[in-house]
C-alpha positions in Angstrom: 0.0 0.0 0.0 1.3 3.4 -0.9 1.7 6.2 1.6 1.4 8.8 -1.1 -1.2 9.5 -3.8 -1.1 7.0 -6.6 0.6 8.1 -9.8 -1.7 9.9 -12.1 -2.6 8.1 -15.3 -2.6 9.7 -18.7 -6.2 10.7 -18.5 -6.9 14.2 -17.2 -8.1 14.0 -13.6 -11.5 15.4 -12.7 -10.1 17.0 -9.6 -6.5 17.5 -8.4 -5.8 19.1 -5.1 -2.2 19.7 -4.2 -0.7 20.9 -0.9 -4.0 22.0 0.7 -3.6 23.5 4.2 -6.3 25.2 6.3 -6.2 26.5 9.9 -9.1 27.6 12.1 -8.2 29.8 15.0 -4.6 28.6 15.0 -5.7 24.9 14.9 -4.6 23.0 11.8 -7.5 21.3 10.1 -5.6 20.3 7.0 -1.8 20.2 6.5 -0.3 19.7 3.0 -3.1 17.4 1.8 -3.1 16.2 -1.8 -6.0 14.3 -3.5 -6.6 13.2 -7.1 -10.0 12.0 -8.3 -10.2 10.3 -11.7 -13.1 10.4 -14.2 -15.7 7.6 -13.7 -14.4 6.5 -10.3 -15.8 6.3 -6.8 -13.0 7.6 -4.5 -13.7 6.8 -0.8 -12.4 9.3 1.7 -11.9 7.8 5.2 -10.8 9.1 8.6 -12.0 9.7 12.1 -14.3 12.6 13.0 -12.2 15.7 12.9 -9.7 14.2 10.5 -10.4 16.9 7.9 -12.5 15.0 5.4 -15.4 17.4 5.3 -13.1 20.4 5.4 -11.1 19.1 2.4 -14.3 18.7 0.4 -15.6 22.1 1.5 -12.5 23.5 0.0 -13.0 21.5 -3.1 -16.6 22.9 -3.5 -15.8 26.5 -2.6 -17.4 26.7 0.8 -14.1 27.2 2.5 -11.0 29.1 1.2 -7.7 27.2 1.8 -4.8 28.9 3.4 -2.5 27.4 0.8 -2.5 24.9 -2.0 -3.8 24.6 -5.6 -6.8 23.0 -7.2 -7.3 21.9 -10.8 -10.7 20.9 -12.1 -10.8 19.1 -15.4 -7.6 20.7 -16.5 -8.5 24.3 -15.4 -7.0 26.0 -12.3 -9.6 27.0 -9.7 -8.3 30.3 -8.1 -11.4 31.8 -6.5 -14.1 29.2 -6.2 -17.4 29.7 -4.4 -20.5 27.4 -4.2 -22.3 29.1 -7.0 -19.3 28.8 -9.3 -18.8 25.2 -8.2 -22.4 24.3 -9.1 -22.0 26.0 -12.5 -18.9 23.9 -13.2 -20.7 20.7 -12.2 -19.4 20.2 -8.7 -22.1 19.1 -6.2 -21.8 18.4 -2.5 -24.3 16.4 -0.4 -23.5 17.5 3.1 -23.6 15.3 6.2 -25.9 18.0 7.7 -28.2 18.9 4.9 -27.8 22.5 3.6 -31.5 23.1 3.6 -33.6 26.1 4.8 -36.2 24.9 7.3 -38.5 27.9 6.9 -38.8 27.5 3.1 -40.8 25.0 1.1 -39.3 22.0 -0.7 -39.6 23.8 -4.1 -38.1 27.0 -2.8 -35.1 25.1 -1.4 -34.6 23.7 -4.9 -34.9 27.1 -6.5 -32.5 28.9 -4.2 -29.9 26.3 -4.5 -29.9 25.3 -8.2 -28.9 27.2 -11.3 -31.7 28.6 -13.4 -30.7 26.3 -16.3 -32.0 23.3 -14.3 -35.5 24.6 -14.6 -35.5 25.5 -18.3 -37.5 23.4 -20.9 -40.6 22.8 -18.9 -42.9 23.8 -16.0 -40.9 24.4 -12.8 -43.2 22.2 -10.7 -42.9 19.3 -13.1 -39.1 19.5 -13.3 -38.9 19.8 -9.5 -41.1 16.7 -9.0 -38.9 14.8 -11.4 -35.8 15.7 -9.5 -37.4 14.5 -6.2 -38.5 11.3 -7.9 -35.0 10.6 -9.0 -33.8 10.7 -5.4 -36.8 8.7 -4.2 -38.3 11.5 -2.2 -42.1 11.6 -2.0 -43.2 14.9 -0.5 -45.4 17.8 -1.7 -43.5 20.7 -3.2 -45.3 23.1 -0.9 -44.3 21.2 2.3 -42.1 23.3 4.5 -38.8 21.7 5.0 -38.9 21.9 8.8 -41.7 19.4 8.7 -39.5 16.8 6.9 -37.8 13.9 8.7 -34.0 13.7 8.9 -34.0 11.1 6.1 -36.2 13.2 3.9 -33.9 16.2 4.3 -31.0 14.1 3.2 -32.9 12.9 0.1 -33.7 16.5 -0.7 -30.0 17.3 -0.5 -29.3 14.3 -2.8 -31.9 15.5 -5.3 -30.3 19.0 -5.4 -26.9 17.4 -6.1 -28.1 15.1 -8.8 -30.0 18.0 -10.5 -26.9 19.7 -11.8 -25.7 16.5 -13.6 -22.4 16.8 -11.8 -19.0 16.0 -13.1 -17.9 15.7 -9.5 -20.3 14.5 -6.8 -19.2 14.6 -3.2 -21.3 12.5 -0.8 -20.6 13.1 2.9 -22.1 10.2 5.0 -25.2 10.1 2.7 -26.6 6.8 4.0 -26.4 7.6 7.8 -30.2 8.4 8.2 -31.5 6.4 5.3 -33.5 3.2 5.3 -32.3 0.2 3.2 -34.7 1.0 0.3 -33.3 4.6 0.0 -29.7 3.3 0.4 -30.2 0.8 -2.5 -31.7 3.5 -4.7 -28.8 5.9 -3.9 -26.2 3.2 -4.7 -27.9 2.5 -8.0 -27.9 6.2 -8.8 -24.2 6.4 -8.0 -23.4 3.5 -10.2 -25.4 5.1 -13.1 -23.6 8.4 -12.7 -20.2 6.7 -12.6 -21.0 4.7 -15.7 -21.6 8.1 -17.5 -18.2 9.4 -16.4 -19.1 11.3 -13.2 -16.4 11.2 -10.5 -17.7 10.5 -6.9 -15.9 11.3 -3.6 -17.6 9.2 -1.0 -17.1 10.1 2.7 -18.1 7.3 5.0 -17.4 5.5 8.2 -18.8 2.2 6.9 -16.1 0.0 5.4 -18.8 -2.3 3.9 -19.9 0.6 1.7 -16.4 1.2 0.6 -16.1 -2.4 -0.5 -19.4 -2.2 -2.3 -18.9 1.1 -4.2 -15.4 2.5 -4.2 -12.5 2.0 -6.6 -9.8 3.8 -4.6 -9.6 5.0 -1.1 -7.7 7.8 0.7 -7.2 8.0 4.4 -6.8 11.2 6.5 -5.8 11.4 10.1 -5.3 14.5 12.1 -5.6 16.6 9.0 -2.8 14.9 7.1 -2.8 12.4 4.2 -1.9 8.9 5.5 -2.4 6.8 2.3 -4.1 6.3 -1.0 -4.7 2.9 -2.5 -6.8 0.7 -4.7 -9.6 -0.7 -2.6 -8.9 -4.3 -3.7 -5.3 -4.0 -2.6 -5.9 -3.1 1.0 -7.6 -5.0 3.9 -10.1 -3.7 6.3 -7.6 -4.3 9.1 -5.1 -2.1 7.4 -7.6 0.6 6.8 -8.7 0.6 10.4 -5.1 0.9 11.5 -4.6 3.9 9.2 -7.8 5.6 10.3 -7.4 5.4 14.1 -3.6 5.1 14.2 -3.8 2.1 16.5 -5.0 -1.5 16.4 -8.7 -2.2 17.2 -9.2 -5.6 18.8 -12.9 -5.6 18.2 -15.6 -3.2 17.1 -18.2 -4.7 19.5 -17.6 -5.4 23.2 -18.4 -8.9 24.6 -22.1 -9.4 25.2 -23.7 -10.0 28.6 -23.2 -13.5 30.0 -25.2 -15.1 32.8 -28.9 -15.9 33.0 -29.7 -16.1 36.6 -30.7 -12.4 37.2 -34.2 -11.1 37.4 -35.1 -8.5 34.7 -34.3 -5.0 35.8 -36.2 -3.4 32.9 -39.7 -4.4 31.9 -42.1 -2.6 29.5 -45.5 -4.3 29.4 -48.1 -3.6 26.7 -47.3 0.1 26.2 -49.1 2.0 23.6 -48.7 5.5 22.3 -48.7 7.7 19.1 -47.0 5.6 16.5 -46.7 2.3 18.3 -49.0 -0.2 19.9 -48.8 -3.0 22.5 -45.0 -3.1 22.9 -43.6 -5.5 25.5 -40.0 -6.5 26.2 -37.7 -7.1 29.2 -34.0 -7.2 29.9 -31.7 -8.2 32.7 -28.9 -6.2 34.3 -26.1 -5.9 31.7 -28.3 -6.5 28.7 -28.9 -4.0 25.9 -32.3 -3.9 24.1 -32.3 -3.0 20.4 -35.2 -1.7 18.3 -35.1 -2.6 14.6 -37.3 -2.1 11.5 -37.6 0.0 8.4 -37.2 3.7 9.3 -40.5 5.3 10.2 -42.3 2.3 11.7 -42.6 3.7 15.2 -39.1 3.1 16.6 -38.3 6.8 17.3 -41.8 7.3 18.8 -41.2 4.4 21.1 -38.0 5.9 22.4 -39.4 9.4 22.8 -42.3 8.0 24.8 -39.9 6.0 27.1 -38.1 9.3 27.6 -41.3 10.9 28.7 -41.5 13.2 25.7 -44.7 11.6 24.3 -47.7 10.2 26.3 -48.0 6.4 26.6 -50.3 3.8 28.2 -49.0 0.7 29.8 -46.3 -0.1 32.4 -42.6 0.8 32.4 -40.7 -0.8 35.3 -37.1 -0.1 36.1 -35.4 -2.1 39.0 -38.9 -3.2 40.2 -40.1 0.4 40.3 -43.0 1.5 38.1 -42.0 4.8 36.4 -44.6 7.4 35.4 -44.1 9.6 32.3 -43.2 12.6 34.5 -40.5 10.5 36.3 -39.2 9.2 32.9 -38.9 12.8 31.6 -36.8 13.9 34.6 -34.7 10.7 35.1 -34.2 9.1 31.6 -31.4 10.2 29.3 -32.4 10.5 25.6 -30.1 10.8 22.7 -32.1 11.9 19.6 -31.2 10.9 16.1 -31.1 14.6 14.9 -28.4 16.0 17.1 -28.4 19.4 15.3 -32.1 20.2 15.8 -32.9 18.3 19.0 -29.8 17.1 20.6 -27.6 20.1 21.0 -27.8 23.8 21.6 -25.5 24.8 18.8 -24.7 28.4 20.0 -23.7 27.2 23.5 -20.3 25.9 24.4 -19.2 22.2 24.7 -19.1 22.6 28.5 -22.6 24.1 28.7 -24.1 21.4 26.4 -22.5 18.6 28.4 -23.5 20.0 31.8 -27.0 21.2 31.2 -28.7 18.0 32.4 -26.6 17.6 35.5 -26.6 21.1 37.0 -27.7 19.8 40.4 -24.4 18.0 40.7 -22.5 21.2 40.3 -24.3 23.3 43.0 -22.4 24.9 45.7 -23.9 26.4 48.8 -25.5 29.3 46.9 -24.2 29.3 43.3 -22.9 26.9 40.8 -19.4 25.5 41.5 -17.6 26.3 38.3 -14.5 24.4 39.2 -16.5 21.2 40.0 -18.4 21.6 36.8 -15.3 22.0 34.6 -13.6 19.1 36.3 -16.4 16.6 36.0 -17.3 17.7 32.4 -13.6 17.7 31.4 -13.1 14.2 32.8 -16.2 12.8 31.1 -15.4 14.4 27.8 -11.8 13.2 28.1 -12.9 9.6 28.7 -14.8 9.8 25.4 -11.8 11.3 23.6 -13.8 14.4 22.5 -11.7 16.6 20.3 -12.3 20.3 21.0 -10.1 23.4 21.2 -11.4 24.0 24.7 -14.5 23.3 26.8 -15.7 26.8 26.0 -15.6 26.3 22.2 -19.0 26.4 20.7 -20.4 22.9 20.1 -21.2 23.9 16.4 -17.4 24.1 15.7 -17.0 20.3 16.5 -17.2 17.5 13.9 -20.4 15.4 13.8 -18.8 12.5 15.7 -17.5 14.8 18.5 -20.9 16.4 18.8 -22.4 12.9 19.2 -19.9 12.2 22.0 -21.0 15.5 23.7 -24.5 14.1 23.8 -23.3 10.9 25.3 -21.3 12.8 27.9 -24.4 14.8 28.9 -26.3 11.5 29.3 -23.6 10.0 31.6 -23.3 13.2 33.7 -27.1 13.3 34.4 -26.9 9.9 36.3 -30.0 8.5 34.5 -32.1 5.6 35.4 -32.6 4.7 31.7 -30.5 5.5 28.6 -32.3 5.7 25.3 -30.3 6.2 22.1 -31.8 6.8 18.7 -29.1 6.1 16.0 -26.3 6.6 18.5 -23.4 6.2 16.0 -24.9 8.1 13.1 -22.0 10.0 11.5 -19.5 8.6 14.0 -16.1 7.1 12.9 -15.1 3.6 13.6 -12.8 4.4 16.5 -15.4 6.6 18.2 -18.1 4.0 17.4 -16.2 1.3 19.3 -15.8 3.7 22.2 -19.5 4.5 22.3 -20.4 0.8 22.1 -18.1 0.1 25.1 -19.6 3.0 27.1 -23.2 1.8 26.4 -22.1 -1.8 27.5 -20.5 -0.4 30.7 -23.7 1.7 31.4 -25.8 -1.4 31.0 -23.5 -3.5 33.2 -23.8 -0.9 36.0 -27.5 -1.6 36.2 -28.9 1.2 34.0 -31.1 -0.2 31.3 -30.1 0.8 27.7 -32.4 0.8 24.7 -31.1 1.5 21.2 -32.9 2.2 17.9 -30.8 1.8 14.8 -31.3 1.5 11.1 -28.0 -0.5 11.0 -29.0 -4.2 11.5 -25.3 -5.2 11.8 -24.9 -2.7 14.7 -27.9 -4.2 16.5 -26.6 -7.7 15.9 -23.2 -7.0 17.3 -24.2 -4.8 20.3 -27.6 -5.9 21.6 -28.7 -8.9 23.6 -32.4 -8.6 22.7 -33.9 -7.0 19.6 -37.5 -6.2 18.9 -38.4 -5.7 15.2 -41.1 -3.2 14.5 -43.4 -2.7 11.6 -46.3 -0.2 11.4 -45.9 0.4 15.2 -46.2 -3.3 16.2 -43.6 -5.8 17.3 -43.4 -8.4 14.6 -40.5 -10.4 16.0 -38.4 -10.6 19.2 -34.8 -12.0 18.7 -32.4 -13.3 21.2 -29.3 -15.5 21.2 -28.5 -17.3 18.0 -31.7 -15.9 16.4 -30.3 -12.4 16.7 -28.8 -12.0 13.2 -28.9 -9.3 10.6 -30.7 -11.6 8.2 -33.5 -12.4 10.6 -34.0 -8.7 11.4 -34.2 -7.6 7.8 -36.4 -10.6 6.9 -38.8 -9.8 9.7 -39.0 -6.1 8.9 -39.5 -6.6 5.1 -41.8 -9.6 5.1 -44.2 -7.9 7.6 -45.0 -5.2 5.0 -46.1 -7.8 2.4 -49.8 -8.4 2.8 -52.7 -9.7 0.6 -55.0 -6.8 -0.2 -58.6 -7.2 -1.2 -60.6 -5.0 -3.5 -62.5 -3.6 -0.6 -59.2 -2.8 1.1 -58.1 -1.0 -2.0 -61.3 1.1 -2.2 -61.0 2.0 1.5 -57.3 2.9 1.1 -58.1 5.2 -1.9 -60.9 6.9 0.1 -58.5 7.3 3.1 -55.9 8.7 0.7 -58.2 11.3 -0.7 -59.2 12.4 2.8 -55.5 12.5 3.7 -54.7 14.7 0.7 -57.4 17.2 1.7 -56.2 17.2 5.3 -52.7 17.7 4.1 -53.7 20.8 2.1 -55.5 22.3 5.1 -52.4 21.5 7.3 -50.0 23.1 4.8 -52.1 26.3 4.7 -52.4 26.5 8.5 -48.7 26.0 8.8 -48.0 28.5 5.9 -47.1 32.1 6.0 -50.6 33.3 4.9 -52.6 31.6 7.7 -52.3 34.6 10.0 -53.9 36.8 7.4 -57.2 35.0 7.7 -57.3 35.6 11.4 -56.3 39.3 10.9 -59.1 39.8 8.4 -61.6 38.1 10.8 -60.5 40.3 13.7 -60.7 43.5 11.7 -64.2 42.7 10.4 -65.4 41.8 13.9 -63.8 44.9 15.5 -65.1 47.2 12.8 -68.7 45.8 13.1 -68.6 46.4 16.9 -67.3 50.0 16.6 -69.8 50.8 13.9 -72.6 49.5 16.1 -71.4 51.9 18.8 -70.8 54.9 16.5 -72.1 55.0 12.9 -69.6 57.7 11.9 -66.9 55.1 12.0 -67.4 54.3 8.3 -67.7 57.9 7.2 -65.5 59.1 4.4 -63.4 61.3 6.6 -62.5 58.6 9.1 -61.7 56.1 6.4 -59.4 58.6 4.7 -57.7 59.5 7.9 -57.1 55.8 8.9 -55.8 54.9 5.5 -53.4 57.8 5.5 -52.1 56.6 8.8 -51.9 53.1 7.5 -49.9 54.2 4.5 -47.2 55.9 6.7 -47.0 52.9 9.0 -47.3 50.4 6.2 -44.3 51.6 4.3 -42.1 51.6 7.4 -43.4 48.2 8.5 -42.6 46.8 5.0 -39.0 47.8 5.6 -39.1 46.3 9.0 -40.4 43.1 7.5 -37.3 42.9 5.3 -35.0 43.3 8.2 -36.8 40.6 10.2 -36.7 38.2 7.2 -32.9 38.4 7.2 -32.9 37.3 10.9 -32.2 40.8 12.2 -34.2 43.8 13.3 -34.1 47.6 12.7 -34.6 49.7 15.8 -33.6 52.8 13.9 -36.6 53.2 11.6 -38.5 55.5 14.0 -35.7 58.1 14.5 -34.9 57.7 10.7 -38.4 58.8 9.9 -38.1 61.9 12.1 -34.6 62.7 10.8 -35.8 62.5 7.1 -38.7 64.8 7.9 -36.3 67.3 9.5 -34.1 67.1 6.3 -37.2 67.7 4.1 -38.2 70.7 6.3 -35.1 72.6 5.0 -35.9 72.1 1.3 -39.6 71.3 0.7 -41.0 74.6 1.9 -43.8 76.9 0.9 -42.8 79.1 -2.1 -39.6 77.0 -2.5 -38.5 76.5 -6.2 -39.0 73.1 -7.8 -35.3 72.4 -7.8 -35.2 72.9 -4.0 -38.1 70.4 -3.6 -36.4 67.9 -5.9 -33.2 68.3 -4.0 -35.0 67.8 -0.7 -36.5 64.5 -1.7 -33.1 63.4 -3.1 -31.4 64.4 0.2 -34.0 62.4 2.1 -33.5 59.3 -0.1 -29.7 59.6 0.0 -29.7 59.8 3.8 -31.9 56.8 4.0 -29.6 54.8 1.8 -26.6 55.8 3.8 -28.3 54.7 7.0 -29.2 51.4 5.5 -25.6 50.8 4.4 -24.4 51.8 7.8 -26.7 49.4 9.6 -25.9 46.5 7.3 -22.2 47.1 7.4 -22.1 47.3 11.2 -23.9 44.0 11.4 -22.1 42.0 8.7 -18.6 43.6 8.7 -18.2 45.1 12.2 -19.9 42.0 13.7 -22.4 44.0 15.7 -25.6 42.3 16.7 -28.6 43.7 14.8 -30.0 45.2 18.0 -26.7 46.8 19.0 -26.0 48.2 15.5 -29.5 49.7 14.9 -29.8 51.0 18.5 -26.5 52.8 18.0 -27.8 54.4 14.8 -31.1 55.1 16.6 -29.4 57.3 19.2 -27.2 59.0 16.5 -30.2 59.9 14.3 -32.2 61.2 17.2 -29.4 63.4 18.3 -28.8 64.8 14.8 -32.5 65.5 14.4 -32.4 67.8 17.5 -29.2 69.4 16.4 -30.7 70.3 13.0 -34.1 71.3 14.4 -34.0 72.0 18.2 -37.7 72.9 17.9 -40.5 72.3 15.3 -39.8 74.6 12.4 -39.8 74.6 8.6 -43.4 74.3 7.3 -43.8 71.8 4.5 -45.0 73.0 1.1 -48.8 72.7 1.1 -49.1 72.0 -2.6 -46.7 69.0 -2.2 -48.7 67.8 0.8 -52.0 68.1 -1.1 -50.6 66.2 -4.1 -49.3 63.4 -1.9 -52.6 63.1 -0.1 -54.8 63.1 -3.2 -57.8 60.8 -2.9 -60.0 58.7 -5.1 -63.3 59.0 -3.2 -62.4 58.3 0.4 -59.3 56.2 -0.6 -55.9 58.1 -0.7 -53.9 57.4 -3.9 -50.9 56.9 -1.7 -52.7 53.9 0.0 -53.3 52.4 -3.5 -49.6 52.9 -4.2 -48.8 51.1 -0.9 -51.0 48.2 -2.0 -49.2 48.0 -5.3 -45.8 48.0 -3.6 -47.0 45.2 -1.3 -48.1 43.1 -4.2 -44.8 43.7 -6.0 -42.7 42.9 -2.9 -44.8 39.8 -2.2 -44.2 38.6 -5.7 -40.5 39.2 -5.5 -40.4 37.4 -2.1 -42.0 34.3 -3.5 -40.9 34.2 -7.2 -37.5 35.8 -7.6 -33.9 35.0 -6.5 -33.9 38.1 -4.3 -36.8 36.9 -2.2 -35.4 33.3 -2.0 -32.0 34.5 -0.9 -33.4 37.0 1.6 -35.4 34.3 3.3 -32.6 31.7 3.0 -30.2 34.0 4.8 -32.7 34.5 7.7 -33.7 30.8 7.8 -30.3 29.2 8.2 -27.3 31.3 7.4 -24.8 28.5 7.2 -27.0 26.4 4.9 -27.6 29.4 2.7 -23.9 30.1 2.4 -23.3 26.5 1.4 -25.8 26.7 -1.5 -24.1 29.9 -2.7 -26.1 32.8 -1.2 -23.9 35.8 -0.7 -24.9 36.5 2.9 -23.1 39.8 3.4 -24.5 41.4 0.2 -28.0 40.0 0.8 -28.2 41.4 4.4 -26.6 44.8 3.6 -28.9 45.3 0.6 -31.8 44.2 2.8 -31.1 46.9 5.3 -30.8 49.4 2.4 -34.3 48.3 1.2 -35.5 48.7 4.8 -34.3 52.3 4.9 -35.6 53.1 1.4 -39.1 52.0 2.4 -38.8 54.0 5.6 -38.1 57.0 3.3 -41.6 56.5 1.7 -43.1 56.3 5.1 -41.3 59.6 6.0 -42.9 61.3 3.0 -46.3 60.3 4.3 -45.5 61.5 7.9 -44.2 64.8 6.5 -47.5 65.6 4.8 -49.4 64.7 7.9 -47.5 66.8 10.5 -46.6 69.5 8.0 -43.5 70.7 9.9 -39.9 69.6 10.7 -40.5 68.3 14.2 -37.5 66.3 15.6 -39.6 64.6 18.2 -41.8 62.9 15.6 -41.2 59.4 14.3 -39.7 57.6 17.3 -42.9 55.7 18.0 -42.8 54.0 14.6 -40.1 51.7 15.8 -42.4 49.8 18.2 -45.4 50.3 15.9 -43.7 48.8 12.9 -42.5 45.8 14.9 -46.0 45.3 16.2 -47.5 45.4 12.7 -44.9 42.9 11.4 -45.4 40.4 14.2 -49.2 40.7 13.9 -48.8 39.8 10.2 -47.1 36.5 11.2 -43.5 37.3 10.3 -41.0 35.4 12.5 -38.8 37.3 14.9 -36.2 34.6 14.2 -36.1 35.3 10.5 -36.8 33.3 7.3 -40.5 33.5 7.1 -43.2 36.1 6.8 -45.3 38.0 4.3 -45.7 41.6 3.2 -49.5 41.0 2.8 -49.6 40.0 6.5 -47.6 43.1 7.5 -50.1 45.4 5.6 -53.0 43.8 7.4 -51.1 44.0 10.7 -50.7 47.8 10.1 -54.3 48.2 9.3 -55.4 46.3 12.4 -53.0 48.4 14.6 -54.4 51.7 13.2 -57.9 50.3 13.6 -57.3 49.5 17.2 -55.9 53.0 17.9 -58.8 54.6 16.0 -61.2 52.5 18.1 -60.1 54.2 21.3 -61.3 57.5 19.9 -64.7 56.2 18.7 -65.3 54.2 21.9 -64.2 57.2 24.0 -61.4 55.3 25.8 -58.6 57.0 27.6 -55.3 57.4 25.7 -53.7 54.9 28.0 -55.7 52.2 26.3 -53.8 52.8 23.1 -50.6 51.5 24.7 -52.5 48.7 26.6 -54.2 47.5 23.4 -51.0 47.7 21.4 -49.1 45.7 24.0 -51.8 43.1 24.2 -51.8 42.7 20.4 -48.1 42.1 20.1 -48.1 39.8 23.1 -51.0 37.8 21.7 -49.3 37.6 18.3 -46.0 36.4 19.8 -47.7 33.8 22.0 -49.8 32.4 19.2 -46.8 32.2 16.8 -44.7 30.5 19.4 -47.4 27.9 20.2 -48.0 27.2 16.5 -44.3 26.8 15.8 -43.8 24.4 18.8 -46.7 22.3 17.6 -45.2 22.2 14.1 -41.9 21.0 15.5 -43.6 18.3 17.6 -45.5 17.1 14.5 -42.3 17.1 12.3 -40.5 15.0 14.9 -43.3 12.4 14.9 -43.3 12.3 11.1 
C-alpha cells in the first residue's frame, strides 16, 4: 500500500488538489493534503471525526477558502471558487448535515440552491417533481422543510446534487439516516452516474460501503494524508489501523453472560402515538435494540420512554414503576437529529454537556464552576472528544464529536434509563467502538439501555435482545443465535407484504383522498398566509362592533384618515419586514423617519422652487440609503448584533435631528402635501400605491432569487452560504431596502404633520415591529409576508382609532397595542412548537 497518492494516469483527472492547508483559529484542520479524483471512479475518503474529510471537500466545493495549495478541475485551475461557481462547473456536494432552509418550502429550497438552467425546458413544478422522484423523495413541493424527517432532508440534499448533472459528486455520510430502500436507490444512482463518467468522492465511516462502491480510497488522520490505495489492494484491518492510528481488537464489546438475574427493565403492553402493545424485558447488563424499516414507530417508542410523548401501559425499572413525568426527569435521551434536537449549537461544549446535570455542580449558593469544569472535562476526556477547549461552541466540532458530547451529557445526568436513537450516526469507527463500550458499561452498571438503529449489523453486534417493529407493532423478538442481521431484515421486510382485497383498495383510496385534503389544510395552516385569515376576521369583527357603537366610524373622513395613517406605518413596516426576514431587526426606523422629515423641512417649503423640492427629496432618499448601508455594514462587517447596530444608529439619528431642528420649524409645502394626499373618493392614492408596492414585494419574495436568498439568509445562514447565497451582500442590501421603504413612510408622515419636528417618528419603531409580528413574520427570520404586514398595520391603526370612537382613555392605546403584540407572539410560538412536535413524529 502506498503512503502517497497513486501516480496519475494519462487521462486528465477530474479534480487534483495539491498541498492544501487550512487553519481555524490557529488549529490545523488540514496540513499539506493532496488528492486526485479520476473520471468515472468512486473515491472513498476515510478518517476519524475531525480528521479533515469534510473540510477538504468544503475547500473542493468553494465553501471554505484554503490557506495554501492549488486545485485543478478538469484541466482548469480554480483560483477563486465559491459554491455558485462550483455548481456552475458541475461540482455538487451532499453535506452530512443537509444544507436546507427549514422555513422555506421544498420547491423554494430547490430554486434557491440550483442554477436557473436546471428549470428550463418545462414547467418548474414538473421539473422539481422529477428531481425529487430521481432521489426517491415523495413529498409535496409546498411542504415546509422543517416538517420533513431527517432522512427526507438528506434525500432533498441528494436531489439537489443530482439535478446539476455533476462532473464531480461529493457524498458526505449520505446513508447515515436512510432506510435500506433509500440506500439501495442511492447506490444504483451512484453507479449510473459513474457509468456516465461522473467522479464521486464518497465520505463514510462504513467499510462495507467502501467495499461495495469504491474503486480507490484515501485515508486522512489529524488533518494529514496517510495513504491512498486501490480498494482491492488493502484489507479492512489495514484501513482501520490507518484511520485510528492504532490496532482495534474488536468493534463490539463482549455481550452479557449469565442468565440467573431477574429482569431490571420491563415494558408491558405500552401504547402511544406511532406504536401499539409493545412488551420486552432485559436483565442487568443486557442492551435492548429496536429494529425495523425507518419510520415504523421506533423513534416514537424511544421518545415515549423518555417521557416526551404520552404512553399507556407499564414501564418498570429495578422493580419500580415509572410514570411519564419520572421518565422525563430521570431518563437520558439521545435523539437521532443532534443538530435540531440534541444540542444547543450556540452554546459551548461545556454548557451542552453540563445542562442535564446542573444539580451535581451546585455549591452552597451558586454553581461551583471548578467542580463543573472538572467533571465535564473528565467525562469528555474519557470519550476522547476533540475540541479546542471546553468553551468552544459545540457547532465548531465535527459530527462525531458532537455525538460524543450528547453521550457525555447523558452520563453526567446519572440517568435511570438510557435511550439512544441512532447513537453512532455519522461517527467514525474508532469513536463508534468507544461508544459501544460505554453503552455496554452503562448497562453493566445496572442502568437499562435501549437503542434504535437502522443498521442491523450494529444491533446484531451490540444488543442482547432486539424487537423488530413494523407499522408500530412488534413483529419479532430476537435473542441468542436468532439475533442476526438476516433475521431482522427478513422480519421487517416480510411484515410489509400483505394480501390486499378489492374492498381494502377502495378503503385505502378513500383514506388517501381524505389525507390529501387534510394535508392541504395543514399546509395552509402552517404556511405564511394563515395569520392573514385571522387578521381579516378580527378586523371585520372589531369594525362591526365599533360601527354598532358609532355609525360615523365608516364615514369618508374617518376612512381617509385611517388609510393615510396606515400608509405611513405600512411603508415603514414593509421595511421592518425585510430586516426581520434576514434574521435581524431595525430599531432605527423610528428616528430615521423623524430625521428624514427634518431634512425635508429645509428644502420642501412653501414658495420653494421646484429644484429645491427635488433636492429635498433626493437628500432624504440619499440619507436613508446611507443609514441602510451603515446598519448593514455594522452587522455584517463590524460584527455588531442587529440590536446593537441599529440601536447605535437610533441614538445617533435622534441626536442629529435635535441638532438640526431644536424645535419644530420649517413648514412643508402645502401643494406638495395636497398632491401626496390626493384621494379617489375616500381612498388616498398613496394607499393604493402602498398596496401595489406590497403586491410587488410579495411577488418578489416568492418568485424571484432576491426573495429566496433573503429568506434563506434568515432561515439558516450556514446552509444558505453552502448553497451559494452571498450572505453579506444579501443582508446589507436588505437593510438598504428597509431604509428606502422608511423614506416612503417619512414622506407620508411629513405631509401629515406639515413641519420639521425632531420629536416625531420615534414611536414608529415599536409600531412597525408590532404590525410585522401581527402579520405573522417570524422574529427569528426566514418566514413572513408583506401582505400580513399590511393587514397588521391596518389592524393596529384600527385599534388605535377605536379608542377614539369608543371614547377610551389614551392609556388604552398603549395597553391594546401591547396586548396585540403579546398575543401575536404567543400564538406564533405555540403554533411553531406544535409544528416542531409534528415534524419530529413524522
